[in-house]
C-alpha positions as CSV (number, residue, x, y, z in Angstrom):
1,M,-6.3,-22.2,4.4
2,R,-7.7,-25.5,5.7
3,W,-9.3,-24.0,8.7
4,E,-13.0,-25.1,8.7
5,G,-14.0,-27.7,11.3
6,R,-10.9,-27.1,13.4
7,Q,-10.8,-26.2,17.0
8,E,-11.9,-22.7,18.0
9,S,-10.3,-20.7,20.8
10,E,-12.1,-20.2,24.1
11,N,-10.5,-16.8,24.5
12,V,-12.7,-14.8,22.2
13,E,-15.0,-11.9,23.4
14,D,-17.6,-11.1,20.7
15,R,-18.7,-7.5,21.5
16,R,-20.1,-6.8,18.1
17,A,-23.7,-7.0,19.4
18,L,-22.9,-4.1,21.7
19,G,-22.4,-1.7,18.9
20,P,-19.8,1.1,18.9
21,A,-18.4,2.3,22.2
22,R,-18.5,6.0,23.0
23,V,-15.1,7.4,22.0
24,G,-14.3,9.5,25.0
25,G,-17.3,11.8,24.3
26,I,-15.5,13.7,21.6
27,G,-18.0,12.9,18.9
28,I,-17.5,12.3,15.1
29,G,-16.0,15.8,14.6
30,G,-13.4,15.0,17.2
31,I,-12.5,11.7,15.5
32,V,-12.2,13.4,12.2
33,L,-9.8,16.0,13.8
34,V,-7.7,13.1,15.3
35,L,-7.4,11.4,11.9
36,A,-6.5,14.7,10.3
37,V,-3.8,15.4,12.8
38,S,-2.5,11.9,12.3
39,Y,-2.5,12.4,8.5
40,F,-0.3,15.5,8.7
41,T,2.0,14.4,11.5
42,G,2.4,10.7,10.9
43,V,1.7,10.1,14.6
44,N,-0.3,6.9,15.5
45,P,-4.0,8.0,15.7
46,L,-4.4,5.8,18.8
47,T,-1.8,8.0,20.6
48,I,-3.5,11.2,19.5
49,L,-7.0,9.9,20.4
50,N,-6.0,9.0,23.9
51,M,-4.3,12.4,24.4
52,F,-7.2,14.3,22.8
53,S,-10.0,12.7,24.8
54,G,-8.4,12.1,28.1
55,I,-9.1,8.5,27.9
56,Q,-7.3,7.5,31.1
57,D,-10.5,7.4,33.1
58,M,-12.6,5.9,30.3
59,G,-12.0,2.2,30.9
60,P,-14.8,-0.4,30.3
61,T,-17.8,0.0,32.5
62,S,-19.2,-2.9,34.5
63,D,-22.3,-2.8,32.2
64,D,-20.0,-3.3,29.2
65,V,-18.3,-6.3,30.7
66,Q,-21.5,-7.9,31.8
67,S,-23.1,-7.4,28.4
68,V,-20.4,-9.2,26.5
69,P,-22.0,-12.2,24.8
70,A,-20.7,-15.4,26.5
71,A,-21.3,-17.5,23.4
72,P,-18.5,-17.9,20.8
73,P,-18.9,-16.3,17.4
74,N,-21.4,-18.0,15.2
75,D,-20.7,-16.4,11.9
76,Q,-18.2,-17.5,9.3
77,L,-15.6,-14.7,9.7
78,G,-15.9,-14.8,13.5
79,K,-15.3,-18.5,13.6
80,F,-12.3,-18.1,11.3
81,A,-10.7,-15.6,13.6
82,S,-11.4,-17.9,16.5
83,V,-9.7,-20.9,14.7
84,V,-6.7,-18.8,13.9
85,L,-6.3,-17.6,17.5
86,A,-6.6,-21.2,18.7
87,D,-3.8,-22.3,16.3
88,T,-1.5,-19.5,17.4
89,E,-2.2,-20.7,21.0
90,Q,-1.0,-24.2,20.0
91,T,2.2,-22.8,18.5
92,W,3.2,-20.5,21.3
93,Q,2.2,-22.9,24.1
94,Q,4.9,-25.2,22.6
95,L,7.5,-22.6,21.6
96,L,7.8,-20.3,24.6
97,P,8.6,-22.9,27.2
98,K,10.9,-24.7,24.8
99,T,12.8,-21.6,23.5
100,F,12.6,-19.1,26.4
101,E,11.8,-21.4,29.4
102,Q,8.7,-19.3,30.0
103,P,5.0,-20.5,30.1
104,Y,2.7,-18.9,27.5
105,E,-0.3,-17.0,28.7
106,D,-3.1,-17.0,26.1
107,P,-4.3,-13.6,25.0
108,R,-7.9,-12.8,24.5
109,L,-9.3,-11.7,21.1
110,V,-12.0,-9.0,21.3
111,L,-14.2,-8.6,18.2
112,F,-16.0,-5.3,18.0
113,K,-17.7,-2.8,15.6
114,G,-16.9,0.8,15.2
115,S,-15.1,1.6,18.5
116,V,-14.2,-0.3,21.7
117,H,-13.2,0.2,25.3
118,S,-9.9,-1.4,26.3
119,A,-7.5,-0.9,29.2
120,C,-5.5,1.2,26.7
121,G,-8.4,3.6,26.1
122,T,-11.4,3.9,24.0
123,T,-10.4,3.4,20.4
124,S,-12.0,3.8,17.0
125,S,-11.7,1.0,14.4
126,A,-10.0,3.6,12.2
127,V,-6.7,2.8,13.8
128,G,-7.0,-0.8,12.6
129,P,-6.4,-4.0,14.7
130,F,-4.3,-3.4,17.8
131,Y,-2.9,-5.2,20.9
132,C,-3.3,-3.7,24.3
133,P,-0.5,-4.7,26.7
134,D,-2.4,-3.5,29.7
135,D,-5.1,-6.1,29.4
136,H,-3.4,-8.7,27.2
137,K,-6.1,-8.5,24.5
138,V,-6.1,-8.2,20.7
139,Y,-8.8,-6.0,19.4
140,L,-10.2,-6.5,15.9
141,D,-13.0,-5.0,13.9
142,L,-13.5,-7.6,11.2
143,S,-14.5,-4.9,8.7
144,F,-10.7,-4.3,8.5
145,F,-10.5,-7.4,6.3
146,N,-12.8,-5.8,3.7
147,E,-10.5,-2.8,3.8
148,M,-7.5,-5.0,3.1
149,S,-9.2,-6.7,0.2
150,Q,-11.0,-3.7,-1.4
151,R,-8.8,-0.7,-0.7
152,L,-5.4,-2.2,-0.1
153,G,-5.5,-5.1,-2.7
154,A,-4.6,-7.8,-0.1
155,P,-7.4,-10.4,-0.2
156,G,-7.3,-13.9,1.1
157,D,-7.8,-15.9,4.3
158,F,-4.1,-16.2,5.1
159,A,-3.7,-12.5,4.7
160,Q,-6.4,-12.1,7.4
161,A,-4.7,-14.8,9.5
162,Y,-1.4,-12.9,9.2
163,V,-3.0,-9.8,10.7
164,I,-4.2,-11.8,13.8
165,A,-0.9,-13.6,14.1
166,H,1.0,-10.2,14.0
167,E,-1.0,-8.8,16.9
168,V,-0.5,-12.1,18.8
169,G,3.2,-11.5,18.1
170,H,2.9,-8.2,20.1
171,H,1.5,-10.3,22.9
172,V,4.6,-12.6,22.8
173,Q,6.8,-9.5,22.9
174,N,4.9,-8.3,25.9
175,L,5.3,-11.6,27.8
176,L,9.0,-11.6,27.0
177,G,9.6,-8.1,28.3
178,I,10.6,-6.8,24.8
179,A,7.7,-4.3,24.6
180,E,8.6,-2.8,28.0
181,K,12.3,-2.5,27.1
182,V,11.5,-0.8,23.8
183,H,9.0,1.7,25.4
184,R,11.6,2.6,28.0
185,L,14.2,3.3,25.4
186,Q,11.7,5.4,23.4
187,R,11.3,7.7,26.3
188,Q,15.1,8.4,26.2
189,V,15.6,9.2,22.5
190,S,14.3,11.6,19.9
191,E,11.1,11.0,18.0
192,T,12.9,9.8,14.9
193,E,14.9,7.3,16.9
194,G,11.8,6.3,18.7
195,N,10.0,5.6,15.4
196,A,13.0,3.5,14.3
197,L,12.6,1.4,17.5
198,S,8.9,1.0,16.8
199,V,9.7,-0.2,13.2
200,R,12.0,-2.9,14.7
201,M,9.3,-4.0,17.1
202,E,6.7,-4.2,14.4
203,L,9.0,-6.2,12.1
204,Q,9.7,-8.6,14.9
205,A,5.9,-9.1,15.3
206,D,5.8,-9.8,11.5
207,C,8.6,-12.3,12.1
208,F,6.6,-14.0,14.9
209,A,3.6,-14.2,12.6
210,G,5.8,-16.0,10.1
211,V,7.0,-18.4,12.9
212,W,3.3,-19.3,13.5
213,G,2.8,-19.7,9.7
214,L,5.7,-22.2,9.6
215,H,4.3,-24.3,12.4
216,A,0.7,-24.1,11.1
217,N,2.0,-25.5,7.8
218,R,4.5,-28.1,9.1
219,E,2.6,-29.5,12.0
220,R,-1.1,-29.0,11.2
221,N,-1.2,-28.7,7.4
222,L,-3.4,-25.6,7.5
223,I,-1.6,-23.9,4.6
224,E,-2.8,-24.3,1.0
225,P,-0.9,-23.3,-2.2
226,G,-1.0,-19.5,-2.6
227,D,-1.6,-18.8,1.1
228,F,1.9,-17.6,1.9
229,E,1.8,-15.4,-1.2
230,E,-1.4,-13.8,0.1
231,G,0.5,-13.0,3.3
232,L,3.4,-11.4,1.5
233,R,1.0,-9.3,-0.5
234,A,-0.7,-8.1,2.7
235,A,2.7,-7.3,4.2
236,A,3.6,-5.2,1.2
237,A,0.2,-3.5,1.1
238,I,0.5,-2.2,4.7
239,G,4.1,-1.0,4.5
240,D,4.5,2.6,5.7
241,D,5.8,3.7,2.3
242,Q,2.9,2.3,0.5
243,L,0.3,3.7,2.9
244,Q,2.0,7.2,2.8
245,K,2.0,7.2,-1.0
246,M,-1.7,6.4,-1.0
247,S,-2.7,9.0,1.6
248,R,-0.1,11.8,1.0
249,G,1.5,11.1,-2.3
250,S,5.0,11.3,-0.8
251,V,7.1,9.1,1.5
252,Q,8.7,10.3,4.8
253,P,10.9,7.4,6.2
254,E,11.7,9.3,9.4
255,S,8.0,9.1,10.3
256,W,7.7,5.3,9.7
257,T,6.5,3.3,12.7
258,H,5.9,-0.1,11.1
259,G,8.4,-0.5,8.3
260,S,8.5,-0.3,4.5
261,S,6.7,-2.8,2.2
262,Q,10.1,-4.5,1.5
263,Q,11.0,-4.7,5.2
264,R,7.6,-6.2,6.1
265,T,7.7,-8.7,3.2
266,T,11.3,-9.7,4.2
């Protein structure tokens, strides 16, 4: 990607200097238990973690907020994430009013290490990047990009940008009321049907990431040869079927929450 030297977003909170947040006081053993339960049940570990540790009363403290560095990221990867966020802002600031007659509210990107406080609870980086609709923030431990490259076989800067754009896609869904509608429907149906709704929502966020990629290429010439292929490899690498094969050795479509490799690539 041709990203260096481009405008960075003003909506980045770099909390990496704060170190890991306390994960609801449950300790490392508790986190291991949460991940084990997720492994055998297929339930999102974030959901289990919040249930397990009673996170409802564990929002960010005033000390946490006041300690967040005001300066923008000064390292290469942090700057990259900030540039990508700024470019998604340009895309959706144009598209939302034009397509949906609704103004776009920029999300904030929180960079952290290990674990983090959010309005959705205290979360370990083991759950991967996530969007919290309660505070309109995307949370990202940049070490996830190493995981993508080394363990999942999905290297490349556009693969990393796709991850950020996907989470921003969830923010767009939140602004449009799609997320609320899906969550309301999920409370009325079975777990399998609820998972199917989750898959559709995740695939739409993938689609929104692709919408950003189109405009980044056509309007700002960010895309280099091979970038989109990197994104497609990343989409395939994080398909539910691929991840289940790696972790369990078998595939259980009824437990999918994000979609198969083929669905995500499409």
